[in-house]
SEBAKOL-918083 format. One record per atom (N, C-alpha, C): residue in one letter; x, y, z. Coordinates in steps of 0.1 Angstrom, whole numbers, plus 5000, padded with zeros to 4 digits. Example, Ala and Ser with C-alpha at 12.3 -4.5 7.8 and 13.67 -1.06 7.14 Angstrom:
<sites>
A513249435078
A512349555078
A513249675078
S512849785071
S513749895071
S512950005079
</sites>
This chain:
<sites>
M517157702031
M518457652036
M518157522044
S518857422042
S518657292048
S518857302063
V518257202070
V518457202085
V519957182088
K520557092081
K521957052084
K522857182081
A522557252070
A523357372067
A523157472078
L521957492083
L521657592093
L522457552106
R522457422110
R523157382122
R524657412120
Y525257382108
Y526657402106
Y526957552107
L526057642101
L526357782102
L526257832116
S525257782124
S525157822138
S526357792146
F526857672144
F528057622151
F529257702148
V529557722135
V530757792132
V530657942136
T529458002136
T529258142140
T529558152155
V529058062163
V529358072177
V530858052179
L531457962172
L532957942173
L533758062170
H533358132159
H534058262156
H533858372166
L532558392170
L532258502178
L532558492193
T532858372198
T533158352212
T534658342214
L535458352204
L536958352206
L537358482212
P538258482222
P538658612228
P539658682219
L539158782211
L539958842201
L540158992204
P541359042205
P541559182209
P541359272197
A541159402200
A540959502190
A542259532183
F542259612172
F543459642165
F543259752155
P544259812150
P544159922140
P543659852127
A542859932120
A542159872108
A543159822097
S544359882097
S545259842087
S546159732090
A545859662101
A546859572107
A546759422101
L546259402090
L546359272084
L547659262078
G548559192084
G549959202081
G550659072076
K551959082076
K552658962072
K553558912084
L554058792083
L554858742094
L556158812095
S556458852107
S557758912109
S558858812111
S560058852114
S561158752115
S560958662127
D560258702137
D560058622149
D558758532148
G558158532136
G556958452134
G555658522137
K555658642143
K554458712146
K554058802134
F552758842135
F552258942125
F552559082131
D553259162123
D553659292128
D553359402118
V552459492120
V552159592110
V553359672107
A554259692116
A555459772113
A556259712102
D556159572100
D556959502090
D556359512076
L555159562075
L554459572062
L555159662053
S555359612040
S555859702030
S554759792025
L555059902018
L554059982012
L553259902002
K553959811994
K553259731985
K552159641991
E552459582003
E551459502010
E550359582015
L550659702021
L549659792026
L548659832015
K549159862003
K548359901992
K547459791988
R547859661988
R547059551984
R545859531993
L545959572005
L544859552014
L543659622010
D543759732003
D542659821999
D542759861984
A543459781976
A543559811962
A543359681953
V542759701942
V542459591933
V542659641919
Y543059551910
Y543359581896
Y542259541886
A541859411888
A541059351877
A539659411874
P538959461884
P537559511880
P537559621870
S538559711869
S538559821859
S539859821851
K540659711852
K541959711844
K542859821848
S542659871860
S543559971866
S543459971881
E544460011888
E544360001903
E543360101909
Q542460051917
Q541560131924
Q541260081938
R540660151947
R540360111960
R539160011959
T539159911968
T538259801966
T536759851968
H536559951976
H535160001978
H534660081967
E535560121957
E535160191945
E534960101933
A535359971935
A535259871924
A533759831921
P533359821909
P532059781905
P531859631909
G531159601920
G530959471925
G531859431937
T531559321943
T532259281955
T533559211951
T534659231958
T535959171956
T536459091968
T537258991965
T537958921976
T539458931972
I540258971981
I541658971979
I542358881990
L543058781985
L543758691993
L545258741992
T545758792003
T547058852004
T548158742004
S549358772002
S550458682002
S550558612016
T550358692026
T550358632040
T549358522041
E548058552037
E546958462039
E547258332031
I547858352019
I548158232010
I549258152016
K550258222021
K551458152027
K550958072039
V550258132048
V549858062060
V548757952057
G547957982047
G546957882043
G547457762036
G548657762031
G549257652025
G548457572014
F547857652005
F547057591995
F547857511985
R547457381982
R548157301973
R547957341958
T546657381955
T546257421942
T545257531942
L544957591930
L543857681930
L542557631934
D542357491932
D541157431937
D540957451952
D542057431960
D542057451974
D541657601978
L542357691970
L542157831973
L540657871970
L540057821959
L538757861956
L537757801965
N537957681970
N537057621980
N537157691993
Y538157771995
Y538357862007
Y537457982006
V537158031994
V536558161991
V535058151991
R534458261996
R532958271996
R532358241983
G531358161982
G530458141971
G530958051960
F532258011961
F532857921951
F532657771955
Y532557681945
Y532657541948
Y533257471936
V533957361939
V534757291929
V534357141929
S534057091918
S533756941916
S534856871909
N535056751913
N536256671908
N535656541902
D535956511889
D535456381883
D536656281882
R537656301889
R538856221889
R539756231877
N539456331869
N540256371858
N540556521858
Y539456601857
Y539556741858
Y538656791869
T538856921872
T538056991883
T537257101876
Y536057121882
Y535057221876
Y534657321886
V534757451882
V534457561892
V533057601890
G532357621901
G530957671901
G530957801910
L529957891906
L529858021913
L528358061911
R527758101922
R526358161922
R525358061916
G525557931919
G524657831914
G524857781900
F525757831893
F526057791879
F527357711879
G527257581877
G528457491877
G528957471863
S530057391862
S530657361849
S530657211846
L530157131855
L530156991853
L529556941840
G530256851832
G529856811819
G530156911808
G530657021812
G531157121803
G532557161806
Y532857281807
Y534257331810
Y534157461818
N535257501824
N535257621832
N535257741823
S534157761817
S534057861806
S533157981809
R532557991822
R531758111825
R532458191836
V533658151840
V534458241848
V535758251841
L536358371842
L537658401835
L538758401844
L539858331840
L541058321848
L542158401841
L542758491849
L543858571844
L545158541853
V546258551846
V547558541853
V548258671850
D548458751860
D549058891858
D548358961847
G546958951846
G546259011836
G546158941823
H546858831821
H546858751809
H545658651809
R544858651799
R543758561798
R544258421796
V543758321804
V544258181804
V543258091797
N541958121797
N540958031791
N541358001776
D541357881772
D541857841759
D540757871748
N541157841735
N540357881724
N539557761718
V539757641722
V539057521717
V537857491726
Y538157491739
Y537057451749
Y536557571757
G537357681757
G536957801765
G537257781780
Q538157691783
Q538257651797
Q539557691803
F539657691816
F540957701823
F541057591834
Y542257561839
Y542457451848
Y542757511862
T542457431872
T542657481886
T543357381895
G543657261890
G544257161898
G545757161895
Q546357041896
Q547757031891
Q547957071877
D546857071869
D546857111855
D546857261853
A546757341864
A546757491863
A548157531858
V548157641849
V549357681843
V550357741853
I549857781865
I550757851875
I550857761887
D552057731891
D552357661904
D552057751916
M551457701926
M551057781938
M552257851945
D553457791943
D554657851949
D554957991943
M554458011931
M554658141924
M553658251927
V552558211934
V551458301936
V551758401947
D551658531944
D551758631955
D550458661961
H549458711953
H548158731959
H547158711948
V545858701951
V544758671942
V543658771944
E543158821933
E542058911932
E540858831926
I539758831933
I538558761928
I537358871928
I536858881916
I535758981913
I534558901909
R533458931916
R532158861913
R531258951904
G530458881896
G529558951887
G530158961873
P529359021863
P529859021849
P530959121847
A531959081839
A533059171836
A533359171821
S532359131813
S532459111799
S532759251792
V532359361798
V532659491793
V534159511790
L534959471799
L536459481798
L537159361793
Y536559241795
Y537259111792
Y536559031782
G535359061778
G534758981767
G534158851771
S534258751763
S533658621765
S534158551778
S533258481784
S533558401796
S533558471809
A533658611809
A533658681822
A532258711826
V531458601828
V530058601831
V529758621846
F530258521854
F529958521868
F531158581877
G532358591871
G533458651879
G534758641871
V535758701877
V537058701871
V538058671883
I538958581880
I540058551890
I541358591884
N542058691891
N543358741886
N544358691896
V545258601891
V546358551899
V547558631897
V548058701907
V549258791906
V550458711911
T551458701903
T552658621907
T553658711914
K554658641920
K555658701927
K556658771917
R557158891922
R558158961914
R559558931919
G560558981912
G561858951916
G562158991931
K561759111935
K562059151949
K561259071959
D560159011955
D559458921964
D560158801968
I560958741958
I561658621959
I563058651965
D563758751958
D565058801963
D566058691967
G566358611957
G567358511959
G566858371953
L567258271960
L566858131956
L566058061967
V564958001963
V564157921972
V563957781967
L564357681974
L564157541970
L562857491977
T562057411970
T560857361976
T560757211974
S559957151983
S559657011982
S558256991989
Q557656881985
Q556356851990
Q556156701990
G555256651999
G554956501999
G553756482008
G553256362007
G552056332016
G551356202012
S550156192016
S549356072013
S549156051998
L548655941994
L548455901980
L549655901972
G550855881978
G552055871971
G552456001965
T552156111971
T552356241966
T553856291969
R554556331959
R555856391961
R556156491950
G557056581953
G557356691943
G558356781948
G558856871939
G559856961943
G560057061932
G560857171936
G561157271926
G561957381931
F562057491924
F562857611928
F562157741924
L562457841931
L562057981927
L563358061928
A563558151918
A564758241918
A564258371913
G564858481919
G564458611914
G565158721921
G565058841915
G565758951921
G565559081913
D566059191917
D566059311909
D567359391912
N567659491904
N568859571907
N568559721906
E569659801908
E569459941909
E569060001895
R569259931884
R568859981871
R567359961868
G566659891877
G565259861875
G564959731869
L565959651866
L565759521860
L565159421871
S564059361868
S563459261877
S563359131870
W563559021876
W563458891869
W563058781879
T562358681873
T562058561881
T562158441872
L562458321879
L562558191872
L562058091881
Q561158001876
Q560557891885
Q560357771877
G560557651884
G560357521878
G559957431889
S559057331886
S558657231896
S558157101889
L558257001897
L557756861894
L556756811904
F555756741899
F554756691908
F554356551903
D554356451913
D553856321909
D553056261921
S551956191917
S551156121927
S550655991922
D550655891931
D550155761928
D548655761928
G548055861935
G546655861936
G546055761945
N544755751945
N544055651954
N544255521948
Q544855431955
Q545155291950
Q544055201949
R542855231955
R541755141955
R540455221956
L539755231945
L538455301944
L537355201941
Y536255211948
Y535155121945
Y533955191939
Y533455141928
Y532355191921
Y531255081920
P530155081927
P529254971927
P528554951913
E528555051905
E528055041891
E528854941883
Y530054911887
Y530854821879
Y531154691887
D530354661897
D530554551906
D530154421899
S531054361891
S530854231885
S532254171882
P532354041881
P533653981879
P534354031866
A533554071856
A534154111844
A534854251845
T534454331855
T535054461857
T535654471871
N536354361875
N537154361888
N536354391900
N535054341899
N534154361911
N534054511915
G534154601906
G533954741909
G535154811914
L536254741915
L537454801921
L538354861910
A538654981911
A539655051902
A540955061910
E541954981906
E543154961914
E544355021907
R545055111913
R546355171908
R546055241894
V544955311892
V544655371880
V544255521882
D544955581892
D544555721896
D545855811896
E546855771888
E548155841889
E547955981882
E548856071887
E548956211881
E550356261881
A550756331871
A552056391871
A551956531863
S552756631868
S552756761862
S554056821863
R554356911853
R555556981853
R555257131850
H555857221858
H555557361856
H556957441854
A556857541846
A557957641844
A557457781841
R558157871846
R557758011844
R558958111845
F558858221838
F559858321838
F559158461837
S559858561841
S559458701839
S560658791839
L560558901831
L561559001830
L560859141830
G561359231837
G560759371837
G561859471837
L561759571829
L562659681829
L561959811824
D561959911833
D561260041831
D559760011827
D559360051815
D557960041811
D557659911805
W558559821803
W558359701796
W558459581806
S557659481802
S557759351810
S557359231801
L557959121803
L557859001795
L557658881805
Q556558801802
Q556358681811
Q555958571802
G556258451808
G555858321801
G555658211810
A554858111807
A554658001815
A554357871807
F554657761813
F554557631806
F554057521816
L553157441811
L552657331819
L552457201811
H552857091816
H552556961811
H551956871822
R550856811819
R550256721830
R549656601823
R549756491830
R549156361826
R548356301838
K547156251835
K546256201845
K545656071840
T545755961848
T545055841845
T543655851850
I542655791843
I541255811847
I540755681852
P540255671864
P539855541870
P538355511869
T537555601863
T536155591864
T535455521853
G536155471842
G535455411831
G534655511822
V535155631822
V534455741815
V534255711800
Y533255751794
Y532955741780
Y532955591776
D532455501785
D532255361782
D533655291778
T534655341785
T535955281783
T536155161792
Q537255081790
Q537454961798
Q537755001812
F536954951821
F537054991836
F538354921841
N539055001850
N540254951857
N541354921847
D541555011837
D542555001827
D543455121827
P544755111829
P545655221830
P545855291816
G545255221806
G545455281792
G544455391789
T543655431799
T542755551797
T543355661805
Y543755761798
Y544455881804
Y544356001795
T544556121801
T544656241793
T545956311796
E546456391786
E547556471787
E547256621783
D547756711790
D547456851787
D548756931787
L548857021777
L550057111776
L549557251774
T549957341782
T549557481781
T550757571782
G550857671774
G551957771774
G551557901769
F552158011774
F551958141769
F553158231771
A553258331763
A554158441765
A553458571762
Q553858671770
Q553158801768
Q554158921771
L554159011762
L554959131763
L554059251766
D554359321777
D553459441781
D554359571781
Y553559681778
Y554159811778
Y553159901785
Q553659981795
Q552860071802
Q553660201804
Q552960311800
Q553660441801
Q552760551806
G553160631815
G552360741820
G551560711832
D550660801835
D549660781847
D548360831843
P547260781849
P545860821845
P545660971846
E546261041855
E546061181856
E546361261843
A547461231837
A547961301825
A547761221813
G547361091814
G547161001803
G548160881804
Q547560761803
Q548360641805
Q548060551793
W549060501786
W548960401776
W549460271781
W548660171777
W549060031780
W548759941768
G549759851765
G549559761754
G550159631757
R549759531750
R550259391751
R550159321738
L551159231736
L551159131726
L551358991733
F550558891728
F550658761734
F550458651724
L551058541728
L550958411721
L550658301730
D549658221727
D549258111736
D549157981728
V549357871734
V549157731729
V548457651739
S547657561735
S546957471744
S546657331736
H547157221742
H547057091735
H546456991745
Y545456931741
Y544856821749
Y544956691741
F545356581748
F545456451742
F544756351751
G543756281745
G543056171753
G543356041747
H543655941756
H543955801751
H542955711759
Y541955661752
Y540855591758
Y540855441754
A540955351764
A540955211761
A539555161760
P539055111749
P537655071748
P537254951756
A536054951760
A535554831767
A535554711757
G535954601762
G535954481753
G537254461745
G538154551747
G539454541739
G539454611726
G540554601719
G540654661706
G541554781707
P541854851696
P542654971696
P542155081704
A542955161710
A542555271718
A542055381709
N541055451715
N540555571708
N541355691712
I541755771702
I542555891704
I541756011702
D541756101711
D540956231711
D541856341713
M541856441704
M542756561705
M542056691703
G542556791710
G542156931707
G543257021709
N543757081698
N544857161698
N544557311694
G544957401702
G544657541699
G545857631700
A545957731691
A547057831692
A546457961688
W546858071694
W546358201691
W547258311695
W547258421688
W547958541692
W547058661692
G547458761698
G546558881699
G547259001704
A546559111704
A547059241709
A545959321715
E546359401725
E545359491731
E546059621733
L545259731731
L545759861734
L544759941742
R545160011752
R544260081761
R544860211765
Y543960311766
Y544360441771
Y543360491782
A543960541792
A543160591804
A543560731807
R542660821811
R542960951814
R541861021823
V542261101832
V541361181839
V541061301831
V539861301824
V539461411815
V538961531821
L538261511833
L537761621841
L538061581856
P538061671865
P538261641879
P537161531883
G537661421888
G536761321893
G536061241881
N536661241869
N536161171858
N537261101850
K537360971852
K538460891845
K537760811833
L538360831821
L537860761810
L538860661805
T538360541802
T539260431797
T538660391783
L539560381773
L539160341760
L540160221756
G539660121749
G540560011746
G539959931734
G540959861728
G540559771717
G541459641718
E540859531712
E541559401713
E541259321701
F542359251696
F542159161685
F542859031689
I542158921685
I542658781687
I542558701674
D543658641670
D543658551658
D543758411663
N542658331662
N542758191666
N543158111653
F544558111651
F544958051639
F545057901638
Q544857841650
Q544757691650
Q543657651660
L542657581654
L541557521661
L541357381655
V542057281661
V542157151655
V541457051665
Q540556971660
Q539956861668
Q540056731660
K540556631666
K540656501659
K540256391668
N539656281662
N539356161669
N539456041660
Y540255941664
Y540455831656
Y540855711665
D540855591659
D541355471666
D542755461663
E543555421673
E544955411672
E545355311661
G546155361652
G546555271641
G545655271629
S544555351630
S543655361619
S543955481610
G543755461597
G543955571588
G542655651585
S541555611591
S540255671589
S539755741601
P539955871603
P539455941615
P537955951615
Y537455951628
Y536055981630
Y535856131629
L536856211633
L536756351633
L538056411629
D538056501620
D539256571616
D538856711612
D538756801622
D538256931620
D539357031622
D539657111612
D540757201613
D540257331607
R540257431616
R539657561612
R540357681619
S539957801616
S540557911623
S539458011625
S539658111633
S538658221635
S539358341641
N538658451642
N539258571649
N538158641656
E538558731665
E537558811672
E538258951675
W537459051675
W537959181678
W536859261686
A537359361693
A536459431703
A536959571705
F535959661708
F536259791713
F535459811726
Y536059881736
Y535359901748
Y535660031754
A534760081762
A534960211769
A534360201783
Q534960271792
Q534460281806
Q534760421812
D533660471818
D533860611824
D533560601839
E534460641847
E534260641861
E534160781866
V532960821871
V532660961874
V532360971889
K532961071895
K532761101909
K531661211910
L530361171911
L529361271911
L529361361924
L529661301935
L529861361948
L530961301955
P531561361965
P532661291972
P532361151976
E531061121980
E530660991985
E529860911975
L529660961962
L528860901952
L529660881939
H529860761935
H530560731923
H529660651913
L529860681900
L529160621890
L530060561879
T529960431876
T530760371865
T529860321854
L530160371842
L529360331830
L530360271820
G529960161814
G530860101804
G530060021794
G530760001782
G530159921771
G531259861763
R530859751756
R531759681748
R531059621736
Y531659631724
Y531159551713
Y532259451709
N531859321708
N532659211705
N532159141693
H533059111683
H532659041671
H533458911670
F532758801668
F533358671667
F533058621653
S534058551647
S533758471635
S533758331639
P532658251637
P531458291629
P530258331637
S530358351650
S529158361658
S528458501657
G529158601652
G528558731650
G528958821662
G528258931663
G528559041672
G527759031685
Q528259101695
Q527659111708
Q527959241715
W526959311719
W527059441726
W526659411741
V527559461750
V527259441764
V527559571772
P526659611781
P526859731789
P527059691804
R527559781812
R527659771826
R527559901833
T526759911844
T526560031852
T526759991866
A527360081874
A527560061888
A527460191895
L526560201905
L526460321913
L526860281927
I527860361932
I528560331945
I528360451954
W527860421966
W527560531976
W528160491989
G528960581994
G529460572008
G528960672017
P527760652023
P527160752032
P527960782044
T528760692049
T529660712060
T530960652057
S531960682065
S533260632063
S533360472065
S532360422071
S532360272074
S531360192066
T530560262057
T529460202050
T529660222035
V529560122027
V529560132012
V528360052007
L527560111998
L526460051991
L526660051976
K526459941969
K526659931955
K525459871948
A525059931937
A524059881928
A524759861914
V524759731910
V525459701898
V524459631888
A524459671876
A523659611865
A524559591853
G524459481846
G525359461835
G524959331827
K525659301817
K525459191809
K526759111807
G526758981808
G527858901805
G527558801794
F528558751787
F528258661776
F529358561774
R528958451767
R529958351764
R529658301750
A530658311741
A530458251728
A530658101728
P529958031720
P530057881720
P531457851715
S532057741721
S533357701718
S533357611705
P534557601698
P534557501687
P534257361691
F534557321703
F534157191708
F532657171708
E531957271714
E530557261715
E529857271701
L530457351692
L529857371679
L530157251669
Y531357191669
Y531757111658
Y532156971662
Y532256931675
Y532756801678
Y531756691674
E532256591667
E531556481662
E532456361661
D532156251667
D533056131666
D532356011660
N531656031649
N530955931642
N529955851650
G529255921658
G528155861666
G528655781678
N529855801682
N530355721694
N529955791707
S530055921708
S529655981721
S528956121719
Q529256191709
Q528756331708
Q528356371694
L527256461694
L526856521681
L527256661680
P527456721668
P527756861667
P526556941667
N526657071670
N525557161669
N526057301664
P526357311651
P526857441646
P525957561646
S524657531650
S523657641651
S523657711665
L524557671674
L524557731688
L524757881687
K524057941696
K524058091697
K524958131709
I525358261709
I526058321721
I525058321733
E525458271744
E524658271756
E524858411763
Q523858471768
Q523858601775
Q523258591789
F523758671797
F523258681811
F523058831815
Q521858871817
Q521659001823
Q521658991838
T522359081845
T522659061859
T522259191867
Y521759171879
Y521459281888
Y522059241902
E522659331908
E523259301921
E523259421930
L522959391943
L523059491954
L524059451964
D525059531968
D526059501977
D526159601989
W526359542000
W526559622013
W527759582019
E528659672021
E529959652028
E529959742041
Q530059682052
Q529959752065
Q531159722074
V531859822078
V532959802088
V532259812102
L532359702109
L531659692122
L532559752133
S533859732132
S534759782142
S536159792136
Q537159822144
Q538459832138
Q539059692135
R538359592139
R538859452136
R537959372127
S536759422123
S535859332116
S535059412106
R534459342096
R533559392087
R532659282082
V531559322075
V530559232070
V530259272055
I530059172047
I529659202033
I528459122029
L527459182024
L526259122019
L525959152005
S525759051997
S525459061982
S524158991979
V523259061972
V521959001967
V522059011952
F521758901945
F521958901930
F520858831923
H520658871911
H519658811902
H520358791888
Y520258681882
Y520758651869
Y519658611860
L519558661848
L518558611838
L519358581825
G519358451822
G520158401811
G519258371799
E519858401787
E519258361774
E520158271767
G519658151763
G520458061755
G521557991763
L521457961775
L522457891783
L522857761776
I524157741773
I524657631766
I524957521776
L524257401775
L524457291784
L524557161776
A525357071781
A525456931776
A524156861779
T523456811769
T522256741771
T522356601763
Q521256521765
Q521256391758
Q520256401747
D520756371735
D519856371723
D518756261725
T517556301723
T516456201725
T516356091714
M516956111703
M516956011692
M518055911693
T519255961696
T520455881696
T521055851710
S520555921720
S521155911734
S522555961735
L523056031724
L524356091725
L524356231731
L525556271735
L525656401741
L525556511730
I524856621732
I524856731723
I524656861731
Y525356961727
Y525257091734
Y524157171728
Q523257231737
Q522157301732
Q521957431740
N521357531733
N520857651741
N519557611747
I519457611760
I518157561766
I517157671768
G517357791762
G516257891763
G516557991774
R515657991784
R515858091795
R516258021808
S517158081815
S517558031828
S517658151837
S517658131850
S517758241860
S518458191872
G518958281879
G519658251892
G519358361902
N519058331914
N518858431925
N519558381937
G520058471945
G520658431957
G521258551965
L521958511976
L522658611984
L523858541990
E524858631992
E526158591999
E526358682011
L526758622022
L526958692034
L528358652040
E529158752043
E530558712048
E530858812059
Y531458752070
Y531958822081
Y533458802081
Q534258912082
Q535758902082
Q536258962095
Y537358902099
Y537958952112
Y539558942110
H540259042115
H541659032115
H542159132126
D543259092133
D543859182143
D545359182142
E545959272151
E547359292151
E548159172156
S547559082163
S548258962167
S548358862156
G547758882145
G547758782134
G546558692133
V545658702142
V544458622141
V543558682130
Q543158602121
Q542258642110
Q541358532106
G540058562102
G539158462099
G538058512090
R537358422083
R536258452074
R535158352077
L533958402078
L532758312080
L531758352069
S531358262061
S530458302050
S529358202047
W528258252041
W527158172037
W526658222024
A526558122014
A525958152001
A524658072000
H523558141996
H522358071994
H521858111980
Q521558011971
Q521258041957
Q520357931951
R519757971940
R518957881932
R519157921917
A519657831909
A519757851895
A518857751888
Q518057791878
Q517057701873
Q516857721858
D516357621851
D515857631837
D514457681838
D514257801833
D512857871835
D511757801827
L512157721817
L511157651809
L510557541817
T511357471825
T510857351832
T510857381847
D511357491852
D511457521867
D512357421874
Q513157341867
Q514057251873
Q515457311876
V515957281888
V517257331892
V518357281882
L519257371879
L520357331870
L521257231876
P521957151868
P522957061873
P524057131881
E524557061891
E525657101899
E525357241905
S524257261911
S523857391917
S523357371931
P524357361940
P524057341955
P523357471960
Q522257441968
Q521557561973
Q522257641984
D523057571992
D523757642003
D525257602003
L526057702006
L527557682009
L527857762021
V528457692031
V528857752043
V530357732045
K531157832048
K532557822050
K533057902062
A533957842069
A534557912081
A536057882080
N536857992081
N538357982080
N538858062091
L539858012099
L540458082110
L541958052110
Q542758162111
Q544258152112
Q544658212126
V545358142134
V545758182148
V547158162150
P548058262152
P549358242157
P549358192171
V549758072174
V549758012187
V550958052195
V552158042189
V553458082194
V554158142182
P555258222185
P555958282173
P556358182162
E556558062166
E557057962156
E555957872150
L554657912153
L553557822148
L552257902147
T551657892135
T550357942132
T549457832128
L548357812135
L547457702131
L546257762123
S545757682114
S544657722106
S543557612106
G542357652107
G541257562105
G540257602094
E539757512087
E538857542076
E537657442077
F536557492076
F535257412075
F534557452063
Q534057352055
Q533357372043
Q532157282042
F530957342041
F529757272039
F529257302025
R528757192018
R528257212004
R526957132004
G525857201999
G524557141998
G524557041986
G523556961986
G523356861976
G522956921963
S523256841952
S522856891938
S522756781929
Y522156811917
Y522056711907
Y523256701898
G523556591892
G524556581881
G523856601868
T524656611857
T524056631844
T523256501840
N523556391847
N522756271844
N521456261852
G521156371859
G519856371867
G519856311880
A520956251884
A521056181897
A521456281908
W520856261920
W521056351931
W522256311940
T523056401943
T524256381952
T524056461965
G524156401976
G523856461989
G524856561994
E524356642004
E525256742010
E526356682019
Y527356762022
Y528456712030
Y529156822036
G529956792047
G530856892053
G532156832055
S533256912055
S534556862057
S535356962064
V536456912071
V537257002080
V538756982076
N539457092074
N540857082072
N541657152083
L542757092087
L543557152098
L544957172092
K545557292094
K546857322088
K547757392099
A549057382096
A550057452105
A551057512096
Y551457642099
Y552557702093
Y553657732103
L554857682099
L556057702108
L557057782100
P557257912104
P558258002097
P559657962099
K559957892110
K561257842113
K561157692115
F561857612107
F561657472107
F562957402104
L563557332114
L564657242112
L565957322109
L566057392098
L567257452093
L567057612092
P568157692093
P567957832091
P567457852077
G566557942076
G565957982063
G564957882058
M564557782066
M563557692061
M562157712068
E561057702060
E559757712065
E558957592061
A557857562068
A557057442065
A555557472066
N554857412057
N553357402058
N552957252060
L552157222070
L551657092072
L550157102072
A549557002066
A548057002065
A547456862066
V546256852072
V545456742071
V544156782065
Y543856732053
Y542656762046
Y541656652049
N540356692051
N539256602054
N539656532067
L539856612078
L540356562090
L539556452096
L538256462095
L537256372101
L537056252092
D537756242081
D537656132071
D536156112067
A535556232063
A534156222059
A534056152046
R532956082043
R532656012031
R531656092023
F532156142012
F531256232003
F531556211989
S530656251980
S530856241966
S530456371959
H530956381946
H530556491938
H529656441927
P528856531921
P527956481910
P528756431898
A528156341891
A528756291879
A528056341866
S528756341855
S528156391843
S527656271834
N527056311823
N526556211814
N527556111808
A528856161809
A529956071804
A530255951813
H529655951825
H529955841834
H528755751836
L529055621839
L527955531843
L527555561857
Q528455601866
Q528255631880
Q527255751881
T526455741892
T525555851895
T526255961903
S527355921910
S528156021917
S529555961919
L530456051922
L531856001922
L532456031936
P532755921944
P533355941957
P534656021957
Q534956101967
Q536156181968
Q537056121979
D538256171980
D539256121989
D538856142003
G539256052012
G539156062026
G540256152032
L540656122044
L541756192051
L543056192042
V543656312040
V544856322033
V545856412040
V547056362042
V548156442049
V549056502038
W549456622040
W550356692030
W551356782038
A552556782032
A553556872038
A554356942027
H554657072029
H555457142019
H556557222027
L557757212021
L558957282027
L559457382017
G559857502022
G560557602014
G561857632021
W562957642014
W564257662021
W565157762012
R565657872019
R566557962013
R567957922017
P568757852009
P570057802012
P571057922015
</sites>
């Protein structure tokens, strides 16, 4: 651990532990009452259950201490008071996660394994249990390009460790399940608006309700626009021919979101749509610097029909049908002029899953399931605008199917065993078998110990396998193999008092065939390769506090090292230390203040350049009563101290690192007319 990280951790530890905080009942993590205070008496049964229940680890509701692996649940109250703009903000708030921004997309890292230069393809994102990662790149989005607007988020479940047994490819380091608001959570009409620095503005609505017949519905739509940073300086472009390194007014972003859901008895239907456009200011892929003609557009949409009948005691059936589309369009203005280069990746797929769960013996629940996905559209194109001769025109299809089983056995009242396995077959990559075992022991009512071993995997994406643009930027590699990770983890969860607990995780990852973007030695072009063996070791430590007055906080430290075992070199975008401190304090009934501190250690980019460590502070305020009856407000200052820091750059950039925004002010209003 670096000296600077140790100093930061010591400071925020003293800050947390010296605050005068009263004791409280253990169940008192609550929601704001009508007078702006946290009141456990106002908690609904649904909210109380969420505090100690999670769905994603086993695809069924279970208590968090019985789940295989450590979990983090961000409740609707914590999200509301935290005022997160995007999933990026939320993940930066959570233990062990880090997010990098290359001024076009954001990349999620966990346990020392980042996504820079690739895609968010080793963590799985779910929305109400629906898989969001696409079929061309294997990625999901977490910024304004995320398929779900934060106004629709009720709570979030985060599960660390491999979950490929139940979810298949990409569930290597963790699963994020975003649970959206139901009709009774909205119960009427809510109008929203937002604005702030960087010319940010937006607005939207949420509507929803339910009736005595059991019909529940929601509808949501929103618009977002930002002028972005109007003046960015990159010394690598500091010459008269490239505007002396200044990228001016080329950081714009716009997004549009829509979502609906219907539920009646055992059936539910949901759908979502996103369109986003982002101008790229960095001169990526040797494009013309400071040219607004370089931009990307992304469109994502899905619909899913679910059926659930029965209960696990007597037998529960669950099934789903789904249809997804994902379209990427890149418009790149070449350096020196000429027609723009057009890059496209279009995917469409449908699938079905059927699952059955039953308690077959006292204390023994068995889950059996099968899944099929038809990737009927996998299209990649690259051509110069106006040209009839494409550099790339790859149109193919594929399918995958899987069977899985999981058995949860209560060996003793305080000793649980989870055993699971999955066989997944991909065309054309072949088959993959993965197991998972978890032994969970609660020697006392306040102590839980977990030992988890399993395997996660990721199949190579069509982009990694087949992308080729006639020698302009990338070479294909159709011989790529499935990457695999064998994982071992020990977890300790200890309740310290009625108001606090601590979580410690120690983990080891051993990877075979990690797929990374590298530079071809003959052509200097990008090519994805299996690098052989890689490993990761580390620990995560978190202290949590909450009380009946509404004060709640998290203090965490993650220490890790992920490396290429053949060279002993640290992997790109793998910071050694992450320190986070979050505190929410109701000051008066009409005001709750939040403070967030985030320290991130230095790391290498995929270009081999080192980017230094940094720390940043965010200050936020939540006002449940603001200006008009039925109106609430979130106010925030991000990077309060205006720290200057950068994120690592990939091989696609001339820059060795990419500076991030300084102080940013943001406000969000919600109003029930």
